[in-house]
All heavy atoms as TSV, in Angstrom:
chain	resi	resn	atom	element	x	y	z
A	1	MET	N	N	-20.918	-83.244	-112.774
A	1	MET	CA	C	-20.936	-84.689	-112.671
A	1	MET	C	C	-20.206	-85.114	-111.401
A	1	MET	O	O	-19.116	-84.648	-111.108
A	1	MET	CB	C	-20.276	-85.300	-113.900
A	1	MET	CG	C	-20.305	-86.785	-113.909
A	1	MET	SD	S	-19.693	-87.356	-115.505
A	1	MET	CE	C	-18.936	-88.849	-114.989
A	2	VAL	N	N	-20.783	-86.008	-110.648
A	2	VAL	CA	C	-20.198	-86.517	-109.413
A	2	VAL	C	C	-19.317	-87.720	-109.731
A	2	VAL	O	O	-19.716	-88.603	-110.486
A	2	VAL	CB	C	-21.312	-86.910	-108.416
A	2	VAL	CG1	C	-20.712	-87.540	-107.178
A	2	VAL	CG2	C	-22.171	-85.722	-108.073
A	3	ASP	N	N	-18.139	-87.734	-109.156
A	3	ASP	CA	C	-17.222	-88.860	-109.339
A	3	ASP	C	C	-17.668	-89.986	-108.423
A	3	ASP	O	O	-17.571	-89.878	-107.202
A	3	ASP	CB	C	-15.798	-88.428	-109.011
A	3	ASP	CG	C	-14.774	-89.486	-109.349
A	3	ASP	OD1	O	-15.148	-90.584	-109.800
A	3	ASP	OD2	O	-13.573	-89.212	-109.165
A	4	SER	N	N	-18.169	-91.067	-108.978
A	4	SER	CA	C	-18.706	-92.170	-108.178
A	4	SER	C	C	-17.697	-93.312	-107.997
A	4	SER	O	O	-18.064	-94.383	-107.524
A	4	SER	CB	C	-19.978	-92.710	-108.811
A	4	SER	OG	O	-19.696	-93.224	-110.093
A	5	ARG	N	N	-16.455	-93.059	-108.380
A	5	ARG	CA	C	-15.454	-94.115	-108.221
A	5	ARG	C	C	-15.174	-94.377	-106.738
A	5	ARG	O	O	-15.319	-93.496	-105.898
A	5	ARG	CB	C	-14.146	-93.718	-108.905
A	5	ARG	CG	C	-14.268	-93.649	-110.416
A	5	ARG	CD	C	-12.973	-93.294	-111.056
A	5	ARG	NE	N	-12.617	-91.924	-110.677
A	5	ARG	CZ	C	-11.471	-91.346	-110.980
A	5	ARG	NH1	N	-10.554	-92.005	-111.647
A	5	ARG	NH2	N	-11.217	-90.115	-110.611
A	6	ILE	N	N	-14.762	-95.577	-106.440
A	6	ILE	CA	C	-14.334	-95.941	-105.094
A	6	ILE	C	C	-12.942	-95.361	-104.893
A	6	ILE	O	O	-12.057	-95.557	-105.716
A	6	ILE	CB	C	-14.316	-97.472	-104.928
A	6	ILE	CG1	C	-15.721	-98.035	-105.120
A	6	ILE	CG2	C	-13.744	-97.863	-103.570
A	6	ILE	CD1	C	-15.754	-99.538	-105.260
A	7	ARG	N	N	-12.768	-94.637	-103.795
A	7	ARG	CA	C	-11.479	-93.995	-103.516
A	7	ARG	C	C	-10.731	-94.798	-102.454
A	7	ARG	O	O	-11.236	-95.005	-101.364
A	7	ARG	CB	C	-11.686	-92.568	-103.028
A	7	ARG	CG	C	-12.446	-91.707	-104.004
A	7	ARG	CD	C	-11.737	-90.575	-104.595
A	7	ARG	NE	N	-10.633	-90.109	-103.781
A	7	ARG	CZ	C	-9.630	-89.421	-104.273
A	7	ARG	NH1	N	-9.604	-89.141	-105.537
A	7	ARG	NH2	N	-8.649	-89.012	-103.515
A	8	ILE	N	N	-9.528	-95.261	-102.827
A	8	ILE	CA	C	-8.733	-96.100	-101.943
A	8	ILE	C	C	-7.358	-95.466	-101.737
A	8	ILE	O	O	-6.715	-95.040	-102.690
A	8	ILE	CB	C	-8.563	-97.516	-102.531
A	8	ILE	CG1	C	-9.933	-98.176	-102.721
A	8	ILE	CG2	C	-7.656	-98.363	-101.641
A	8	ILE	CD1	C	-9.877	-99.501	-103.454
A	9	LEU	N	N	-6.936	-95.440	-100.481
A	9	LEU	CA	C	-5.588	-95.023	-100.126
A	9	LEU	C	C	-4.819	-96.284	-99.764
A	9	LEU	O	O	-5.248	-97.047	-98.888
A	9	LEU	CB	C	-5.619	-94.065	-98.929
A	9	LEU	CG	C	-4.267	-93.683	-98.326
A	9	LEU	CD1	C	-3.394	-92.963	-99.356
A	9	LEU	CD2	C	-4.474	-92.822	-97.092
A	10	ALA	N	N	-3.716	-96.536	-100.435
A	10	ALA	CA	C	-2.907	-97.724	-100.158
A	10	ALA	C	C	-1.522	-97.296	-99.695
A	10	ALA	O	O	-0.923	-96.387	-100.268
A	10	ALA	CB	C	-2.791	-98.598	-101.402
A	11	ILE	N	N	-1.049	-97.960	-98.639
A	11	ILE	CA	C	0.294	-97.728	-98.127
A	11	ILE	C	C	1.095	-98.998	-98.377
A	11	ILE	O	O	0.809	-100.048	-97.800
A	11	ILE	CB	C	0.283	-97.422	-96.607
A	11	ILE	CG1	C	-0.751	-96.355	-96.258
A	11	ILE	CG2	C	1.683	-97.060	-96.135
A	11	ILE	CD1	C	-0.506	-95.009	-96.862
A	12	ALA	N	N	2.081	-98.905	-99.248
A	12	ALA	CA	C	2.917	-100.056	-99.587
A	12	ALA	C	C	4.226	-99.976	-98.799
A	12	ALA	O	O	4.781	-98.888	-98.622
A	12	ALA	CB	C	3.214	-100.071	-101.084
A	13	PRO	N	N	4.745	-101.104	-98.339
A	13	PRO	CA	C	5.976	-101.074	-97.551
A	13	PRO	C	C	7.250	-100.879	-98.381
A	13	PRO	O	O	8.292	-100.545	-97.845
A	13	PRO	CB	C	5.982	-102.437	-96.861
A	13	PRO	CG	C	5.184	-103.312	-97.757
A	13	PRO	CD	C	4.137	-102.422	-98.380
A	14	TYR	N	N	7.146	-101.069	-99.694
A	14	TYR	CA	C	8.307	-100.865	-100.547
A	14	TYR	C	C	7.835	-100.524	-101.963
A	14	TYR	O	O	6.693	-100.782	-102.345
A	14	TYR	CB	C	9.244	-102.080	-100.549
A	14	TYR	CG	C	8.575	-103.386	-100.855
A	14	TYR	CD1	C	8.462	-103.843	-102.167
A	14	TYR	CD2	C	8.034	-104.177	-99.839
A	14	TYR	CE1	C	7.838	-105.047	-102.459
A	14	TYR	CE2	C	7.410	-105.383	-100.115
A	14	TYR	CZ	C	7.320	-105.804	-101.436
A	14	TYR	OH	O	6.702	-106.988	-101.715
A	15	GLU	N	N	8.724	-99.923	-102.729
A	15	GLU	CA	C	8.386	-99.394	-104.046
A	15	GLU	C	C	7.865	-100.452	-105.015
A	15	GLU	O	O	6.941	-100.188	-105.788
A	15	GLU	CB	C	9.607	-98.691	-104.648
A	15	GLU	CG	C	9.280	-97.893	-105.894
A	15	GLU	CD	C	10.474	-97.100	-106.384
A	15	GLU	OE1	O	11.251	-96.598	-105.571
A	15	GLU	OE2	O	10.608	-96.989	-107.615
A	16	GLY	N	N	8.418	-101.642	-104.979
A	16	GLY	CA	C	7.966	-102.710	-105.879
A	16	GLY	C	C	6.502	-103.042	-105.665
A	16	GLY	O	O	5.762	-103.268	-106.627
A	17	MET	N	N	6.071	-103.056	-104.409
A	17	MET	CA	C	4.662	-103.321	-104.134
A	17	MET	C	C	3.801	-102.137	-104.580
A	17	MET	O	O	2.703	-102.339	-105.090
A	17	MET	CB	C	4.422	-103.617	-102.659
A	17	MET	CG	C	2.964	-103.993	-102.383
A	17	MET	SD	S	2.649	-104.462	-100.685
A	17	MET	CE	C	3.375	-106.086	-100.669
A	18	GLN	N	N	4.301	-100.934	-104.406
A	18	GLN	CA	C	3.558	-99.763	-104.878
A	18	GLN	C	C	3.320	-99.871	-106.377
A	18	GLN	O	O	2.211	-99.659	-106.858
A	18	GLN	CB	C	4.310	-98.467	-104.561
A	18	GLN	CG	C	3.593	-97.239	-105.107
A	18	GLN	CD	C	4.294	-95.929	-104.787
A	18	GLN	OE1	O	5.219	-95.895	-103.989
A	18	GLN	NE2	N	3.852	-94.862	-105.409
A	19	ASN	N	N	4.355	-100.226	-107.110
A	19	ASN	CA	C	4.225	-100.364	-108.564
A	19	ASN	C	C	3.208	-101.451	-108.926
A	19	ASN	O	O	2.406	-101.284	-109.850
A	19	ASN	CB	C	5.579	-100.680	-109.195
A	19	ASN	CG	C	6.556	-99.532	-109.056
A	19	ASN	OD1	O	6.167	-98.380	-108.909
A	19	ASN	ND2	N	7.833	-99.838	-109.092
A	20	SER	N	N	3.233	-102.561	-108.210
A	20	SER	CA	C	2.281	-103.648	-108.477
A	20	SER	C	C	0.852	-103.211	-108.212
A	20	SER	O	O	-0.057	-103.484	-108.999
A	20	SER	CB	C	2.606	-104.862	-107.609
A	20	SER	OG	O	3.858	-105.398	-107.970
A	21	ILE	N	N	0.624	-102.523	-107.104
A	21	ILE	CA	C	-0.718	-102.042	-106.772
A	21	ILE	C	C	-1.218	-101.080	-107.841
A	21	ILE	O	O	-2.371	-101.161	-108.280
A	21	ILE	CB	C	-0.732	-101.371	-105.382
A	21	ILE	CG1	C	-0.464	-102.412	-104.287
A	21	ILE	CG2	C	-2.056	-100.654	-105.130
A	21	ILE	CD1	C	-0.189	-101.800	-102.921
A	22	GLU	N	N	-0.361	-100.183	-108.276
A	22	GLU	CA	C	-0.760	-99.212	-109.302
A	22	GLU	C	C	-1.115	-99.903	-110.616
A	22	GLU	O	O	-2.098	-99.529	-111.267
A	22	GLU	CB	C	0.355	-98.183	-109.513
A	22	GLU	CG	C	0.502	-97.238	-108.342
A	22	GLU	CD	C	1.743	-96.366	-108.416
A	22	GLU	OE1	O	2.708	-96.721	-109.127
A	22	GLU	OE2	O	1.742	-95.334	-107.745
A	23	ARG	N	N	-0.346	-100.917	-110.998
A	23	ARG	CA	C	-0.637	-101.650	-112.234
A	23	ARG	C	C	-1.973	-102.375	-112.144
A	23	ARG	O	O	-2.772	-102.362	-113.076
A	23	ARG	CB	C	0.480	-102.632	-112.556
A	23	ARG	CG	C	1.662	-102.000	-113.250
A	23	ARG	CD	C	2.585	-103.033	-113.875
A	23	ARG	NE	N	2.933	-104.143	-113.004
A	23	ARG	CZ	C	3.937	-104.141	-112.131
A	23	ARG	NH1	N	4.687	-103.086	-112.003
A	23	ARG	NH2	N	4.177	-105.201	-111.392
A	24	VAL	N	N	-2.223	-103.026	-111.037
A	24	VAL	CA	C	-3.484	-103.749	-110.862
A	24	VAL	C	C	-4.660	-102.769	-110.858
A	24	VAL	O	O	-5.700	-103.027	-111.471
A	24	VAL	CB	C	-3.459	-104.588	-109.561
A	24	VAL	CG1	C	-4.835	-105.130	-109.237
A	24	VAL	CG2	C	-2.453	-105.721	-109.693
A	25	ALA	N	N	-4.509	-101.640	-110.195
A	25	ALA	CA	C	-5.594	-100.656	-110.100
A	25	ALA	C	C	-6.001	-100.122	-111.475
A	25	ALA	O	O	-7.167	-99.766	-111.681
A	25	ALA	CB	C	-5.184	-99.503	-109.188
A	26	GLU	N	N	-5.072	-100.083	-112.409
A	26	GLU	CA	C	-5.378	-99.607	-113.758
A	26	GLU	C	C	-6.444	-100.461	-114.440
A	26	GLU	O	O	-7.148	-99.992	-115.327
A	26	GLU	CB	C	-4.109	-99.576	-114.618
A	26	GLU	CG	C	-3.140	-98.494	-114.205
A	26	GLU	CD	C	-1.829	-98.571	-114.974
A	26	GLU	OE1	O	-1.687	-99.433	-115.867
A	26	GLU	OE2	O	-0.933	-97.760	-114.675
A	27	ALA	N	N	-6.590	-101.696	-114.033
A	27	ALA	CA	C	-7.574	-102.607	-114.636
A	27	ALA	C	C	-8.998	-102.343	-114.136
A	27	ALA	O	O	-9.939	-102.932	-114.641
A	27	ALA	CB	C	-7.191	-104.053	-114.357
A	28	TYR	N	N	-9.133	-101.464	-113.157
A	28	TYR	CA	C	-10.438	-101.192	-112.555
A	28	TYR	C	C	-10.763	-99.707	-112.665
A	28	TYR	O	O	-10.427	-98.920	-111.775
A	28	TYR	CB	C	-10.446	-101.642	-111.089
A	28	TYR	CG	C	-10.218	-103.116	-110.949
A	28	TYR	CD1	C	-8.929	-103.628	-110.803
A	28	TYR	CD2	C	-11.289	-104.003	-110.988
A	28	TYR	CE1	C	-8.717	-104.997	-110.689
A	28	TYR	CE2	C	-11.082	-105.370	-110.880
A	28	TYR	CZ	C	-9.790	-105.848	-110.729
A	28	TYR	OH	O	-9.584	-107.195	-110.624
A	29	PRO	N	N	-11.433	-99.303	-113.737
A	29	PRO	CA	C	-11.707	-97.880	-113.951
A	29	PRO	C	C	-12.657	-97.278	-112.915
A	29	PRO	O	O	-12.707	-96.058	-112.780
A	29	PRO	CB	C	-12.324	-97.830	-115.349
A	29	PRO	CG	C	-12.787	-99.214	-115.626
A	29	PRO	CD	C	-11.920	-100.133	-114.824
A	30	ASP	N	N	-13.365	-98.113	-112.161
A	30	ASP	CA	C	-14.284	-97.593	-111.149
A	30	ASP	C	C	-13.596	-97.363	-109.799
A	30	ASP	O	O	-14.245	-97.042	-108.815
A	30	ASP	CB	C	-15.475	-98.537	-110.967
A	30	ASP	CG	C	-15.064	-99.946	-110.594
A	30	ASP	OD1	O	-13.938	-100.347	-110.949
A	30	ASP	OD2	O	-15.853	-100.643	-109.949
A	31	ILE	N	N	-12.250	-97.491	-109.792
A	31	ILE	CA	C	-11.474	-97.277	-108.572
A	31	ILE	C	C	-10.470	-96.157	-108.802
A	31	ILE	O	O	-9.763	-96.133	-109.807
A	31	ILE	CB	C	-10.728	-98.559	-108.159
A	31	ILE	CG1	C	-11.722	-99.623	-107.706
A	31	ILE	CG2	C	-9.706	-98.269	-107.068
A	31	ILE	CD1	C	-11.089	-100.944	-107.346
A	32	GLN	N	N	-10.410	-95.233	-107.846
A	32	GLN	CA	C	-9.365	-94.202	-107.815
A	32	GLN	C	C	-8.420	-94.608	-106.691
A	32	GLN	O	O	-8.797	-94.600	-105.525
A	32	GLN	CB	C	-9.955	-92.822	-107.528
A	32	GLN	CG	C	-8.915	-91.761	-107.185
A	32	GLN	CD	C	-7.916	-91.541	-108.300
A	32	GLN	OE1	O	-8.299	-91.398	-109.456
A	32	GLN	NE2	N	-6.646	-91.520	-107.966
A	33	MET	N	N	-7.217	-95.025	-107.047
A	33	MET	CA	C	-6.265	-95.547	-106.076
A	33	MET	C	C	-5.093	-94.585	-105.932
A	33	MET	O	O	-4.425	-94.268	-106.916
A	33	MET	CB	C	-5.753	-96.913	-106.543
A	33	MET	CG	C	-4.718	-97.540	-105.671
A	33	MET	SD	S	-5.370	-98.490	-104.305
A	33	MET	CE	C	-6.109	-99.870	-105.141
A	34	ASP	N	N	-4.868	-94.111	-104.710
A	34	ASP	CA	C	-3.686	-93.317	-104.398
A	34	ASP	C	C	-2.763	-94.215	-103.591
A	34	ASP	O	O	-3.145	-94.721	-102.540
A	34	ASP	CB	C	-4.068	-92.081	-103.576
A	34	ASP	CG	C	-4.967	-91.128	-104.351
A	34	ASP	OD1	O	-4.837	-91.070	-105.594
A	34	ASP	OD2	O	-5.784	-90.439	-103.729
A	35	VAL	N	N	-1.547	-94.420	-104.096
A	35	VAL	CA	C	-0.624	-95.364	-103.472
A	35	VAL	C	C	0.651	-94.631	-103.074
A	35	VAL	O	O	1.216	-93.872	-103.861
A	35	VAL	CB	C	-0.267	-96.516	-104.438
A	35	VAL	CG1	C	0.566	-97.568	-103.728
A	35	VAL	CG2	C	-1.510	-97.130	-105.056
A	36	TYR	N	N	1.079	-94.883	-101.842
A	36	TYR	CA	C	2.305	-94.297	-101.321
A	36	TYR	C	C	3.155	-95.400	-100.728
A	36	TYR	O	O	2.644	-96.418	-100.273
A	36	TYR	CB	C	1.991	-93.272	-100.221
A	36	TYR	CG	C	1.184	-92.112	-100.714
A	36	TYR	CD1	C	-0.208	-92.123	-100.643
A	36	TYR	CD2	C	1.799	-90.997	-101.267
A	36	TYR	CE1	C	-0.961	-91.071	-101.101
A	36	TYR	CE2	C	1.050	-89.921	-101.733
A	36	TYR	CZ	C	-0.322	-89.971	-101.647
A	36	TYR	OH	O	-1.073	-88.915	-102.104
A	37	THR	N	N	4.463	-95.177	-100.705
A	37	THR	CA	C	5.385	-96.095	-100.055
A	37	THR	C	C	5.766	-95.496	-98.711
A	37	THR	O	O	6.115	-94.318	-98.634
A	37	THR	CB	C	6.652	-96.306	-100.904
A	37	THR	OG1	O	6.273	-96.843	-102.166
A	37	THR	CG2	C	7.626	-97.242	-100.230
A	38	GLY	N	N	5.668	-96.311	-97.662
A	38	GLY	CA	C	6.056	-95.819	-96.352
A	38	GLY	C	C	6.245	-96.942	-95.356
A	38	GLY	O	O	5.548	-97.942	-95.408
A	39	ASN	N	N	7.180	-96.737	-94.441
A	39	ASN	CA	C	7.391	-97.711	-93.375
A	39	ASN	C	C	6.369	-97.447	-92.264
A	39	ASN	O	O	5.399	-96.714	-92.459
A	39	ASN	CB	C	8.830	-97.626	-92.848
A	39	ASN	CG	C	9.144	-96.256	-92.258
A	39	ASN	OD1	O	8.253	-95.465	-91.947
A	39	ASN	ND2	N	10.410	-95.964	-92.105
A	40	LEU	N	N	6.587	-98.006	-91.099
A	40	LEU	CA	C	5.619	-97.875	-90.008
A	40	LEU	C	C	5.243	-96.421	-89.725
A	40	LEU	O	O	4.070	-96.054	-89.769
A	40	LEU	CB	C	6.181	-98.506	-88.732
A	40	LEU	CG	C	6.420	-100.008	-88.766
A	40	LEU	CD1	C	7.173	-100.448	-87.535
A	40	LEU	CD2	C	5.114	-100.747	-88.895
A	41	GLU	N	N	6.228	-95.598	-89.428
A	41	GLU	CA	C	5.956	-94.206	-89.073
A	41	GLU	C	C	5.469	-93.401	-90.279
A	41	GLU	O	O	4.557	-92.595	-90.162
A	41	GLU	CB	C	7.198	-93.544	-88.465
A	41	GLU	CG	C	7.607	-94.108	-87.127
A	41	GLU	CD	C	8.393	-95.424	-87.234
A	41	GLU	OE1	O	9.006	-95.681	-88.305
A	41	GLU	OE2	O	8.369	-96.190	-86.263
A	42	ASP	N	N	6.095	-93.613	-91.427
A	42	ASP	CA	C	5.703	-92.873	-92.632
A	42	ASP	C	C	4.270	-93.198	-93.027
A	42	ASP	O	O	3.513	-92.311	-93.419
A	42	ASP	CB	C	6.635	-93.202	-93.809
A	42	ASP	CG	C	8.052	-92.685	-93.602
A	42	ASP	OD1	O	8.252	-91.777	-92.773
A	42	ASP	OD2	O	8.960	-93.213	-94.274
A	43	GLY	N	N	3.889	-94.462	-92.930
A	43	GLY	CA	C	2.530	-94.865	-93.295
A	43	GLY	C	C	1.489	-94.180	-92.440
A	43	GLY	O	O	0.471	-93.700	-92.937
A	44	VAL	N	N	1.736	-94.103	-91.148
A	44	VAL	CA	C	0.809	-93.425	-90.236
A	44	VAL	C	C	0.734	-91.942	-90.581
A	44	VAL	O	O	-0.351	-91.357	-90.639
A	44	VAL	CB	C	1.226	-93.643	-88.765
A	44	VAL	CG1	C	0.385	-92.783	-87.831
A	44	VAL	CG2	C	1.107	-95.106	-88.391
A	45	ALA	N	N	1.879	-91.323	-90.838
A	45	ALA	CA	C	1.899	-89.896	-91.183
A	45	ALA	C	C	1.149	-89.627	-92.481
A	45	ALA	O	O	0.442	-88.616	-92.592
A	45	ALA	CB	C	3.350	-89.406	-91.290
A	46	ILE	N	N	1.275	-90.511	-93.450
A	46	ILE	CA	C	0.563	-90.344	-94.720
A	46	ILE	C	C	-0.938	-90.327	-94.470
A	46	ILE	O	O	-1.661	-89.477	-94.987
A	46	ILE	CB	C	0.954	-91.457	-95.717
A	46	ILE	CG1	C	2.398	-91.262	-96.184
A	46	ILE	CG2	C	-0.001	-91.493	-96.911
A	46	ILE	CD1	C	3.002	-92.463	-96.884
A	47	VAL	N	N	-1.411	-91.262	-93.665
A	47	VAL	CA	C	-2.843	-91.331	-93.363
A	47	VAL	C	C	-3.286	-90.103	-92.577
A	47	VAL	O	O	-4.326	-89.509	-92.858
A	47	VAL	CB	C	-3.183	-92.628	-92.602
A	47	VAL	CG1	C	-4.615	-92.614	-92.103
A	47	VAL	CG2	C	-2.946	-93.830	-93.500
A	48	GLN	N	N	-2.490	-89.681	-91.595
A	48	GLN	CA	C	-2.856	-88.519	-90.781
A	48	GLN	C	C	-2.911	-87.235	-91.603
A	48	GLN	O	O	-3.709	-86.349	-91.316
A	48	GLN	CB	C	-1.867	-88.350	-89.627
A	48	GLN	CG	C	-2.020	-89.408	-88.562
A	48	GLN	CD	C	-0.954	-89.323	-87.492
A	48	GLN	OE1	O	0.138	-88.802	-87.717
A	48	GLN	NE2	N	-1.269	-89.858	-86.329
A	49	ASN	N	N	-2.084	-87.158	-92.641
A	49	ASN	CA	C	-2.045	-85.956	-93.476
A	49	ASN	C	C	-3.008	-86.001	-94.656
A	49	ASN	O	O	-3.152	-85.010	-95.369
A	49	ASN	CB	C	-0.617	-85.710	-93.976
A	49	ASN	CG	C	0.304	-85.314	-92.849
A	49	ASN	OD1	O	-0.062	-84.543	-91.967
A	49	ASN	ND2	N	1.505	-85.858	-92.852
A	50	ALA	N	N	-3.640	-87.130	-94.855
A	50	ALA	CA	C	-4.614	-87.251	-95.952
A	50	ALA	C	C	-5.870	-86.466	-95.585
A	50	ALA	O	O	-6.247	-86.402	-94.411
A	50	ALA	CB	C	-4.962	-88.715	-96.187
A	51	PRO	N	N	-6.523	-85.874	-96.575
A	51	PRO	CA	C	-7.773	-85.165	-96.285
A	51	PRO	C	C	-8.799	-86.115	-95.670
A	51	PRO	O	O	-8.914	-87.266	-96.090
A	51	PRO	CB	C	-8.245	-84.678	-97.652
A	51	PRO	CG	C	-7.132	-84.926	-98.601
A	51	PRO	CD	C	-6.188	-85.891	-97.973
A	52	SER	N	N	-9.509	-85.637	-94.678
A	52	SER	CA	C	-10.491	-86.506	-94.027
A	52	SER	C	C	-11.720	-86.698	-94.908
A	52	SER	O	O	-12.072	-85.839	-95.710
A	52	SER	CB	C	-10.902	-85.926	-92.675
A	52	SER	OG	O	-11.468	-84.650	-92.843
A	53	ASN	N	N	-12.342	-87.841	-94.765
A	53	ASN	CA	C	-13.572	-88.197	-95.477
A	53	ASN	C	C	-13.428	-88.221	-96.991
A	53	ASN	O	O	-14.399	-87.991	-97.711
A	53	ASN	CB	C	-14.715	-87.263	-95.077
A	53	ASN	CG	C	-15.017	-87.348	-93.610
A	53	ASN	OD1	O	-14.995	-88.421	-93.034
A	53	ASN	ND2	N	-15.277	-86.220	-92.988
A	54	VAL	N	N	-12.226	-88.499	-97.479
A	54	VAL	CA	C	-12.000	-88.577	-98.922
A	54	VAL	C	C	-11.967	-90.030	-99.390
A	54	VAL	O	O	-12.476	-90.352	-100.451
A	54	VAL	CB	C	-10.689	-87.860	-99.312
A	54	VAL	CG1	C	-10.314	-88.136	-100.752
A	54	VAL	CG2	C	-10.809	-86.371	-99.073
A	55	TYR	N	N	-11.391	-90.896	-98.571
A	55	TYR	CA	C	-11.191	-92.284	-98.972
A	55	TYR	C	C	-12.275	-93.191	-98.420
A	55	TYR	O	O	-12.724	-93.030	-97.287
A	55	TYR	CB	C	-9.814	-92.772	-98.509
A	55	TYR	CG	C	-8.701	-92.031	-99.199
A	55	TYR	CD1	C	-8.008	-91.013	-98.558
A	55	TYR	CD2	C	-8.365	-92.322	-100.511
A	55	TYR	CE1	C	-7.000	-90.306	-99.201
A	55	TYR	CE2	C	-7.356	-91.634	-101.169
A	55	TYR	CZ	C	-6.681	-90.627	-100.500
A	55	TYR	OH	O	-5.693	-89.939	-101.153
A	56	ASP	N	N	-12.674	-94.154	-99.241
A	56	ASP	CA	C	-13.641	-95.159	-98.811
A	56	ASP	C	C	-12.966	-96.241	-97.978
A	56	ASP	O	O	-13.606	-96.846	-97.118
A	56	ASP	CB	C	-14.323	-95.797	-100.034
A	56	ASP	CG	C	-15.114	-94.770	-100.814
A	56	ASP	OD1	O	-16.018	-94.157	-100.230
A	56	ASP	OD2	O	-14.809	-94.580	-102.004
A	57	CYS	N	N	-11.694	-96.487	-98.242
A	57	CYS	CA	C	-10.948	-97.446	-97.433
A	57	CYS	C	C	-9.456	-97.177	-97.537
A	57	CYS	O	O	-8.998	-96.478	-98.429
A	57	CYS	CB	C	-11.281	-98.888	-97.827
A	57	CYS	SG	S	-10.600	-99.421	-99.394
A	58	ILE	N	N	-8.735	-97.763	-96.586
A	58	ILE	CA	C	-7.272	-97.682	-96.551
A	58	ILE	C	C	-6.753	-99.108	-96.581
A	58	ILE	O	O	-7.223	-99.961	-95.829
A	58	ILE	CB	C	-6.778	-96.969	-95.277
A	58	ILE	CG1	C	-7.316	-95.534	-95.236
A	58	ILE	CG2	C	-5.254	-96.997	-95.207
A	58	ILE	CD1	C	-7.086	-94.836	-93.918
A	59	ILE	N	N	-5.781	-99.346	-97.453
A	59	ILE	CA	C	-5.155	-100.660	-97.537
A	59	ILE	C	C	-3.723	-100.536	-97.041
A	59	ILE	O	O	-2.962	-99.694	-97.519
A	59	ILE	CB	C	-5.169	-101.201	-98.981
A	59	ILE	CG1	C	-6.601	-101.381	-99.467
A	59	ILE	CG2	C	-4.388	-102.514	-99.065
A	59	ILE	CD1	C	-6.702	-101.777	-100.925
A	60	SER	N	N	-3.385	-101.366	-96.088
A	60	SER	CA	C	-2.036	-101.440	-95.563
A	60	SER	C	C	-1.850	-102.836	-95.002
A	60	SER	O	O	-2.780	-103.646	-95.035
A	60	SER	CB	C	-1.826	-100.373	-94.482
A	60	SER	OG	O	-0.471	-100.347	-94.086
A	61	ARG	N	N	-0.688	-103.131	-94.470
A	61	ARG	CA	C	-0.470	-104.476	-93.947
A	61	ARG	C	C	0.435	-104.427	-92.725
A	61	ARG	O	O	1.112	-103.427	-92.476
A	61	ARG	CB	C	0.107	-105.395	-95.004
A	61	ARG	CG	C	1.475	-104.976	-95.451
A	61	ARG	CD	C	2.086	-105.943	-96.440
A	61	ARG	NE	N	3.541	-105.853	-96.266
A	61	ARG	CZ	C	4.376	-106.803	-96.563
A	61	ARG	NH1	N	3.946	-107.922	-97.072
A	61	ARG	NH2	N	5.668	-106.646	-96.375
A	62	GLY	N	N	0.428	-105.498	-91.992
A	62	GLY	CA	C	1.344	-105.687	-90.881
A	62	GLY	C	C	1.282	-104.614	-89.810
A	62	GLY	O	O	0.223	-104.123	-89.443
A	63	GLY	N	N	2.465	-104.245	-89.348
A	63	GLY	CA	C	2.582	-103.258	-88.281
A	63	GLY	C	C	2.057	-101.899	-88.670
A	63	GLY	O	O	1.513	-101.171	-87.829
A	64	THR	N	N	2.202	-101.526	-89.925
A	64	THR	CA	C	1.685	-100.238	-90.379
A	64	THR	C	C	0.169	-100.209	-90.250
A	64	THR	O	O	-0.405	-99.243	-89.741
A	64	THR	CB	C	2.103	-99.950	-91.834
A	64	THR	OG1	O	3.521	-100.033	-91.929
A	64	THR	CG2	C	1.641	-98.581	-92.290
A	65	ALA	N	N	-0.493	-101.279	-90.668
A	65	ALA	CA	C	-1.949	-101.341	-90.560
A	65	ALA	C	C	-2.387	-101.273	-89.097
A	65	ALA	O	O	-3.366	-100.585	-88.767
A	65	ALA	CB	C	-2.473	-102.626	-91.195
A	66	GLU	N	N	-1.667	-101.952	-88.232
A	66	GLU	CA	C	-2.006	-101.930	-86.800
A	66	GLU	C	C	-1.875	-100.522	-86.222
A	66	GLU	O	O	-2.740	-100.049	-85.488
A	66	GLU	CB	C	-1.107	-102.906	-86.037
A	66	GLU	CG	C	-1.431	-103.015	-84.568
A	66	GLU	CD	C	-2.838	-103.522	-84.312
A	66	GLU	OE1	O	-3.330	-104.364	-85.086
A	66	GLU	OE2	O	-3.457	-103.058	-83.340
A	67	ARG	N	N	-0.826	-99.823	-86.587
A	67	ARG	CA	C	-0.635	-98.452	-86.091
A	67	ARG	C	C	-1.681	-97.501	-86.651
A	67	ARG	O	O	-2.134	-96.592	-85.966
A	67	ARG	CB	C	0.764	-97.957	-86.423
A	67	ARG	CG	C	1.817	-98.631	-85.590
A	67	ARG	CD	C	3.164	-98.013	-85.806
A	67	ARG	NE	N	4.146	-98.728	-85.021
A	67	ARG	CZ	C	5.343	-98.264	-84.782
A	67	ARG	NH1	N	5.715	-97.087	-85.261
A	67	ARG	NH2	N	6.203	-98.960	-84.072
A	68	ILE	N	N	-2.080	-97.704	-87.890
A	68	ILE	CA	C	-3.125	-96.860	-88.483
A	68	ILE	C	C	-4.441	-97.095	-87.748
A	68	ILE	O	O	-5.171	-96.140	-87.468
A	68	ILE	CB	C	-3.259	-97.159	-89.994
A	68	ILE	CG1	C	-2.036	-96.644	-90.734
A	68	ILE	CG2	C	-4.543	-96.535	-90.550
A	68	ILE	CD1	C	-1.945	-97.106	-92.179
A	69	ARG	N	N	-4.742	-98.340	-87.412
A	69	ARG	CA	C	-5.976	-98.648	-86.671
A	69	ARG	C	C	-6.033	-97.902	-85.349
A	69	ARG	O	O	-7.082	-97.456	-84.925
A	69	ARG	CB	C	-6.076	-100.151	-86.414
A	69	ARG	CG	C	-6.781	-100.884	-87.491
A	69	ARG	CD	C	-7.059	-102.331	-87.062
A	69	ARG	NE	N	-6.844	-103.167	-88.217
A	69	ARG	CZ	C	-5.775	-103.912	-88.456
A	69	ARG	NH1	N	-4.799	-103.971	-87.594
A	69	ARG	NH2	N	-5.667	-104.610	-89.560
A	70	ARG	N	N	-4.884	-97.813	-84.672
A	70	ARG	CA	C	-4.841	-97.124	-83.382
A	70	ARG	C	C	-5.031	-95.647	-83.577
A	70	ARG	O	O	-5.567	-94.944	-82.842
A	70	ARG	CB	C	-3.507	-97.375	-82.677
A	70	ARG	CG	C	-3.438	-98.748	-82.090
A	70	ARG	CD	C	-2.241	-98.891	-81.210
A	70	ARG	NE	N	-1.442	-99.987	-81.737
A	70	ARG	CZ	C	-0.135	-100.040	-81.696
A	70	ARG	NH1	N	0.557	-99.095	-81.170
A	70	ARG	NH2	N	0.494	-101.081	-82.187
């Protein structure tokens, strides 16, 4: 059986936001959400170390999102 869920990698700037994202994701069984906490440099490293072509999208914000785009 092929897993047809949407795979999302989320980078949260602090633990409280990570917890909120994880709670919200539980309401959507068609989404597989991997959430990590990381600052600017940590967020980029998390994305760089993630397996390629696994995630359908990456969610981040602010400076971390800008650095990931680059």
